[in-house]
N, CA, C and O atoms as a GROMACS GRO file, in nm:
protein
  308
    1MET      N    1   0.083  -0.118   0.000
    1MET     CA    2   0.000   0.000   0.000
    1MET      C    3   0.088   0.124   0.000
    1MET      O    4   0.201   0.120   0.048
    2ALA      N    5   0.037   0.230  -0.052
    2ALA     CA    6   0.113   0.354  -0.059
    2ALA      C    7   0.106   0.425   0.075
    2ALA      O    8   0.002   0.426   0.141
    3ASP      N    9   0.216   0.486   0.114
    3ASP     CA   10   0.220   0.560   0.239
    3ASP      C   11   0.172   0.702   0.214
    3ASP      O   12   0.222   0.770   0.124
    4VAL      N   13   0.074   0.747   0.292
    4VAL     CA   14   0.024   0.883   0.282
    4VAL      C   15   0.034   0.943   0.421
    4VAL      O   16  -0.030   0.895   0.514
    5GLU      N   17   0.114   1.047   0.436
    5GLU     CA   18   0.134   1.111   0.564
    5GLU      C   19   0.039   1.228   0.577
    5GLU      O   20   0.031   1.313   0.488
    6ASP      N   21  -0.034   1.233   0.687
    6ASP     CA   22  -0.126   1.341   0.721
    6ASP      C   23  -0.236   1.360   0.617
    6ASP      O   24  -0.313   1.455   0.629
    7GLY      N   25  -0.247   1.275   0.518
    7GLY     CA   26  -0.355   1.284   0.421
    7GLY      C   27  -0.348   1.405   0.330
    7GLY      O   28  -0.447   1.437   0.265
    8GLU      N   29  -0.234   1.473   0.322
    8GLU     CA   30  -0.225   1.594   0.242
    8GLU      C   31  -0.109   1.588   0.144
    8GLU      O   32  -0.038   1.687   0.127
    9GLU      N   33  -0.090   1.475   0.079
    9GLU     CA   34   0.012   1.466  -0.024
    9GLU      C   35  -0.037   1.539  -0.149
    9GLU      O   36  -0.146   1.508  -0.198
   10PRO      N   37   0.038   1.635  -0.201
   10PRO     CA   38  -0.006   1.705  -0.321
   10PRO      C   39   0.006   1.616  -0.444
   10PRO      O   40   0.103   1.541  -0.459
   11CYS      N   41  -0.093   1.624  -0.529
   11CYS     CA   42  -0.093   1.548  -0.654
   11CYS      C   43  -0.076   1.646  -0.769
   11CYS      O   44  -0.160   1.734  -0.789
   12VAL      N   45   0.030   1.633  -0.842
   12VAL     CA   46   0.060   1.724  -0.952
   12VAL      C   47   0.055   1.646  -1.082
   12VAL      O   48   0.123   1.544  -1.096
   13LEU      N   49  -0.025   1.693  -1.176
   13LEU     CA   50  -0.032   1.633  -1.308
   13LEU      C   51   0.051   1.718  -1.402
   13LEU      O   52   0.041   1.841  -1.400
   14SER      N   53   0.131   1.656  -1.484
   14SER     CA   54   0.214   1.732  -1.577
   14SER      C   55   0.128   1.782  -1.692
   14SER      O   56   0.042   1.710  -1.743
   15SER      N   57   0.152   1.905  -1.732
   15SER     CA   58   0.075   1.962  -1.843
   15SER      C   59   0.151   1.940  -1.973
   15SER      O   60   0.272   1.919  -1.973
   16HIS      N   61   0.078   1.946  -2.082
   16HIS     CA   62   0.141   1.930  -2.213
   16HIS      C   63   0.218   2.057  -2.248
   16HIS      O   64   0.169   2.168  -2.225
   17SER      N   65   0.336   2.042  -2.303
   17SER     CA   66   0.418   2.159  -2.336
   17SER      C   67   0.386   2.206  -2.478
   17SER      O   68   0.337   2.130  -2.561
   18GLY      N   69   0.415   2.333  -2.503
   18GLY     CA   70   0.404   2.383  -2.639
   18GLY      C   71   0.304   2.495  -2.656
   18GLY      O   72   0.325   2.580  -2.742
   19THR      N   73   0.196   2.500  -2.580
   19THR     CA   74   0.097   2.604  -2.600
   19THR      C   75   0.124   2.719  -2.504
   19THR      O   76   0.179   2.700  -2.396
   20ALA      N   77   0.085   2.839  -2.545
   20ALA     CA   78   0.110   2.957  -2.465
   20ALA      C   79   0.020   2.960  -2.342
   20ALA      O   80   0.058   3.016  -2.239
   21GLY      N   81  -0.099   2.900  -2.350
   21GLY     CA   82  -0.192   2.903  -2.238
   21GLY      C   83  -0.174   2.787  -2.143
   21GLY      O   84  -0.256   2.768  -2.053
   22SER      N   85  -0.069   2.708  -2.161
   22SER     CA   86  -0.052   2.591  -2.073
   22SER      C   87  -0.001   2.634  -1.936
   22SER      O   88   0.066   2.737  -1.923
   23ARG      N   89  -0.033   2.555  -1.836
   23ARG     CA   90   0.011   2.585  -1.700
   23ARG      C   91   0.156   2.546  -1.682
   23ARG      O   92   0.208   2.460  -1.754
   24SER      N   93   0.221   2.609  -1.586
   24SER     CA   94   0.358   2.568  -1.554
   24SER      C   95   0.353   2.439  -1.473
   24SER      O   96   0.249   2.407  -1.415
   25GLY      N   97   0.462   2.364  -1.469
   25GLY     CA   98   0.466   2.236  -1.401
   25GLY      C   99   0.450   2.245  -1.250
   25GLY      O  100   0.420   2.144  -1.187
   26ALA      N  101   0.467   2.364  -1.190
   26ALA     CA  102   0.459   2.378  -1.045
   26ALA      C  103   0.316   2.397  -0.996
   26ALA      O  104   0.290   2.379  -0.877
   27ASP      N  105   0.223   2.432  -1.083
   27ASP     CA  106   0.084   2.452  -1.041
   27ASP      C  107   0.018   2.318  -1.011
   27ASP      O  108   0.034   2.222  -1.087
   28LYS      N  109  -0.054   2.313  -0.901
   28LYS     CA  110  -0.126   2.192  -0.865
   28LYS      C  111  -0.266   2.198  -0.924
   28LYS      O  112  -0.337   2.297  -0.909
   29MET      N  113  -0.305   2.090  -0.990
   29MET     CA  114  -0.442   2.083  -1.042
   29MET      C  115  -0.539   2.048  -0.930
   29MET      O  116  -0.652   2.097  -0.928
   30PHE      N  117  -0.495   1.964  -0.836
   30PHE     CA  118  -0.578   1.930  -0.721
   30PHE      C  119  -0.488   1.882  -0.608
   30PHE      O  120  -0.372   1.846  -0.630
   31SER      N  121  -0.542   1.882  -0.488
   31SER     CA  122  -0.470   1.836  -0.370
   31SER      C  123  -0.556   1.732  -0.299
   31SER      O  124  -0.676   1.754  -0.278
   32LEU      N  125  -0.497   1.622  -0.262
   32LEU     CA  126  -0.568   1.514  -0.195
   32LEU      C  127  -0.585   1.550  -0.048
   32LEU      O  128  -0.486   1.562   0.025
   33LYS      N  129  -0.708   1.568  -0.003
   33LYS     CA  130  -0.736   1.608   0.135
   33LYS      C  131  -0.767   1.489   0.225
   33LYS      O  132  -0.728   1.489   0.341
   34LYS      N  133  -0.836   1.388   0.172
   34LYS     CA  134  -0.878   1.276   0.255
   34LYS      C  135  -0.874   1.148   0.174
   34LYS      O  136  -0.905   1.150   0.055
   35TRP      N  137  -0.835   1.038   0.237
   35TRP     CA  138  -0.824   0.909   0.169
   35TRP      C  139  -0.902   0.806   0.250
   35TRP      O  140  -0.871   0.784   0.367
   36ASN      N  141  -1.002   0.744   0.189
   36ASN     CA  142  -1.078   0.637   0.253
   36ASN      C  143  -1.054   0.509   0.175
   36ASN      O  144  -1.108   0.493   0.065
   37ALA      N  145  -0.975   0.420   0.229
   37ALA     CA  146  -0.945   0.294   0.162
   37ALA      C  147  -1.054   0.192   0.195
   37ALA      O  148  -1.099   0.183   0.309
   38VAL      N  149  -1.095   0.116   0.094
   38VAL     CA  150  -1.199   0.015   0.111
   38VAL      C  151  -1.143  -0.116   0.059
   38VAL      O  152  -1.080  -0.120  -0.047
   39ALA      N  153  -1.167  -0.223   0.132
   39ALA     CA  154  -1.118  -0.355   0.090
   39ALA      C  155  -1.226  -0.459   0.114
   39ALA      O  156  -1.310  -0.445   0.202
   40MET      N  157  -1.222  -0.564   0.034
   40MET     CA  158  -1.313  -0.676   0.052
   40MET      C  159  -1.230  -0.803   0.057
   40MET      O  160  -1.123  -0.809  -0.004
   41TRP      N  161  -1.277  -0.904   0.127
   41TRP     CA  162  -1.205  -1.029   0.135
   41TRP      C  163  -1.306  -1.142   0.146
   41TRP      O  164  -1.423  -1.120   0.176
   42SER      N  165  -1.258  -1.260   0.122
   42SER     CA  166  -1.340  -1.380   0.140
   42SER      C  167  -1.247  -1.498   0.166
   42SER      O  168  -1.128  -1.491   0.137
   43TRP      N  169  -1.302  -1.604   0.221
   43TRP     CA  170  -1.225  -1.725   0.247
   43TRP      C  171  -1.201  -1.798   0.117
   43TRP      O  172  -1.292  -1.809   0.034
   44ASP      N  173  -1.081  -1.847   0.097
   44ASP     CA  174  -1.049  -1.924  -0.022
   44ASP      C  175  -1.014  -2.066   0.022
   44ASP      O  176  -0.898  -2.109   0.016
   45VAL      N  177  -1.116  -2.138   0.066
   45VAL     CA  178  -1.097  -2.275   0.113
   45VAL      C  179  -1.198  -2.365   0.043
   45VAL      O  180  -1.303  -2.320  -0.002
   46GLU      N  181  -1.165  -2.491   0.035
   46GLU     CA  182  -1.256  -2.585  -0.029
   46GLU      C  183  -1.373  -2.620   0.062
   46GLU      O  184  -1.484  -2.642   0.015
   47CYS      N  185  -1.349  -2.626   0.191
   47CYS     CA  186  -1.452  -2.662   0.288
   47CYS      C  187  -1.492  -2.535   0.363
   47CYS      O  188  -1.406  -2.468   0.420
   48ASP      N  189  -1.621  -2.501   0.366
   48ASP     CA  190  -1.663  -2.378   0.430
   48ASP      C  191  -1.718  -2.400   0.570
   48ASP      O  192  -1.794  -2.317   0.620
   49THR      N  193  -1.681  -2.510   0.635
   49THR     CA  194  -1.718  -2.533   0.775
   49THR      C  195  -1.594  -2.531   0.862
   49THR      O  196  -1.485  -2.570   0.818
   50CYS      N  197  -1.611  -2.486   0.985
   50CYS     CA  198  -1.500  -2.481   1.080
   50CYS      C  199  -1.460  -2.623   1.118
   50CYS      O  200  -1.546  -2.707   1.144
   51ALA      N  201  -1.331  -2.650   1.123
   51ALA     CA  202  -1.282  -2.783   1.156
   51ALA      C  203  -1.299  -2.816   1.303
   51ALA      O  204  -1.297  -2.933   1.341
   52ILE      N  205  -1.317  -2.715   1.388
   52ILE     CA  206  -1.330  -2.738   1.532
   52ILE      C  207  -1.477  -2.753   1.572
   52ILE      O  208  -1.514  -2.852   1.634
   53CYS      N  209  -1.560  -2.654   1.537
   53CYS     CA  210  -1.698  -2.656   1.586
   53CYS      C  211  -1.800  -2.697   1.479
   53CYS      O  212  -1.918  -2.710   1.511
   54ARG      N  213  -1.758  -2.718   1.357
   54ARG     CA  214  -1.844  -2.764   1.247
   54ARG      C  215  -1.958  -2.669   1.212
   54ARG      O  216  -2.064  -2.712   1.167
   55VAL      N  217  -1.936  -2.539   1.234
   55VAL     CA  218  -2.033  -2.436   1.196
   55VAL      C  219  -1.986  -2.373   1.067
   55VAL      O  220  -1.865  -2.366   1.043
   56GLN      N  221  -2.077  -2.327   0.983
   56GLN     CA  222  -2.041  -2.258   0.861
   56GLN      C  223  -1.951  -2.138   0.895
   56GLN      O  224  -1.978  -2.066   0.991
   57VAL      N  225  -1.845  -2.118   0.818
   57VAL     CA  226  -1.746  -2.015   0.848
   57VAL      C  227  -1.808  -1.875   0.844
   57VAL      O  228  -1.774  -1.791   0.927
   58MET      N  229  -1.898  -1.849   0.751
   58MET     CA  230  -1.956  -1.716   0.737
   58MET      C  231  -2.080  -1.695   0.824
   58MET      O  232  -2.138  -1.587   0.821
   59ASP      N  233  -2.124  -1.796   0.901
   59ASP     CA  234  -2.239  -1.783   0.990
   59ASP      C  235  -2.194  -1.731   1.126
   59ASP      O  236  -2.074  -1.718   1.154
   60ALA      N  237  -2.292  -1.701   1.211
   60ALA     CA  238  -2.263  -1.658   1.347
   60ALA      C  239  -2.210  -1.776   1.428
   60ALA      O  240  -2.233  -1.892   1.394
   61CYS      N  241  -2.138  -1.744   1.534
   61CYS     CA  242  -2.082  -1.850   1.618
   61CYS      C  243  -2.195  -1.920   1.695
   61CYS      O  244  -2.309  -1.873   1.695
   62LEU      N  245  -2.162  -2.032   1.758
   62LEU     CA  246  -2.263  -2.110   1.830
   62LEU      C  247  -2.326  -2.031   1.944
   62LEU      O  248  -2.447  -2.041   1.967
   63ARG      N  249  -2.246  -1.953   2.016
   63ARG     CA  250  -2.300  -1.873   2.128
   63ARG      C  251  -2.399  -1.769   2.076
   63ARG      O  252  -2.506  -1.752   2.135
   64CYS      N  253  -2.366  -1.700   1.969
   64CYS     CA  254  -2.456  -1.598   1.915
   64CYS      C  255  -2.581  -1.661   1.854
   64CYS      O  256  -2.689  -1.603   1.860
   65GLN      N  257  -2.568  -1.780   1.797
   65GLN     CA  258  -2.685  -1.849   1.746
   65GLN      C  259  -2.777  -1.890   1.860
   65GLN      O  260  -2.899  -1.880   1.848
   66ALA      N  261  -2.720  -1.935   1.972
   66ALA     CA  262  -2.801  -1.977   2.087
   66ALA      C  263  -2.870  -1.859   2.154
   66ALA      O  264  -2.984  -1.870   2.198
   67GLU      N  265  -2.800  -1.745   2.161
   67GLU     CA  266  -2.857  -1.626   2.225
   67GLU      C  267  -2.944  -1.546   2.129
   67GLU      O  268  -3.008  -1.449   2.170
   68ASN      N  269  -2.947  -1.585   2.002
   68ASN     CA  270  -3.028  -1.520   1.898
   68ASN      C  271  -2.994  -1.371   1.885
   68ASN      O  272  -3.083  -1.287   1.878
   69LYS      N  273  -2.865  -1.339   1.882
   69LYS     CA  274  -2.820  -1.201   1.867
   69LYS      C  275  -2.835  -1.158   1.722
   69LYS      O  276  -2.812  -1.237   1.630
   70GLN      N  277  -2.873  -1.032   1.700
   70GLN     CA  278  -2.891  -0.978   1.566
   70GLN      C  279  -2.769  -0.900   1.518
   70GLN      O  280  -2.747  -0.890   1.397
   71GLU      N  281  -2.690  -0.844   1.610
   71GLU     CA  282  -2.573  -0.766   1.570
   71GLU      C  283  -2.456  -0.858   1.538
   71GLU      O  284  -2.461  -0.978   1.563
   72ASP      N  285  -2.351  -0.800   1.483
   72ASP     CA  286  -2.231  -0.878   1.449
   72ASP      C  287  -2.168  -0.934   1.575
   72ASP      O  288  -2.168  -0.871   1.681
   73CYS      N  289  -2.114  -1.052   1.562
   73CYS     CA  290  -2.048  -1.115   1.676
   73CYS      C  291  -1.921  -1.184   1.628
   73CYS      O  292  -1.907  -1.219   1.511
   74VAL      N  293  -1.830  -1.202   1.722
   74VAL     CA  294  -1.706  -1.275   1.695
   74VAL      C  295  -1.702  -1.390   1.794
   74VAL      O  296  -1.698  -1.367   1.916
   75GLY      N  297  -1.702  -1.510   1.744
   75GLY     CA  298  -1.705  -1.625   1.833
   75GLY      C  299  -1.570  -1.693   1.840
   75GLY      O  300  -1.483  -1.671   1.756
   76MET      N  301  -1.554  -1.776   1.939
   76MET     CA  302  -1.432  -1.854   1.955
   76MET      C  303  -1.470  -2.000   1.958
   76MET      O  304  -1.570  -2.038   2.020
   77CYS      N  305  -1.393  -2.082   1.892
   77CYS     CA  306  -1.421  -2.226   1.890
   77CYS      C  307  -1.377  -2.289   2.021
   77CYS      O  308  -1.392  -2.410   2.039
   0.00000   0.00000   0.00000
């Protein structure tokens, strides 16, 4: 991943040379103020059940299933 310090790295695009109305190379076209990185992942396994508790990997844990919780939970085998 790219390192961004303080979220204010200037982004400079080079302009085409040759025209009288072109910008100089030092002018910034835009400045990056905020960076929100988004990622997705999934399990890449042939068997989608836990080897310890035999529950589907993407389902709620046994404790959350028993307590009928609706919010996200993290279980331990």
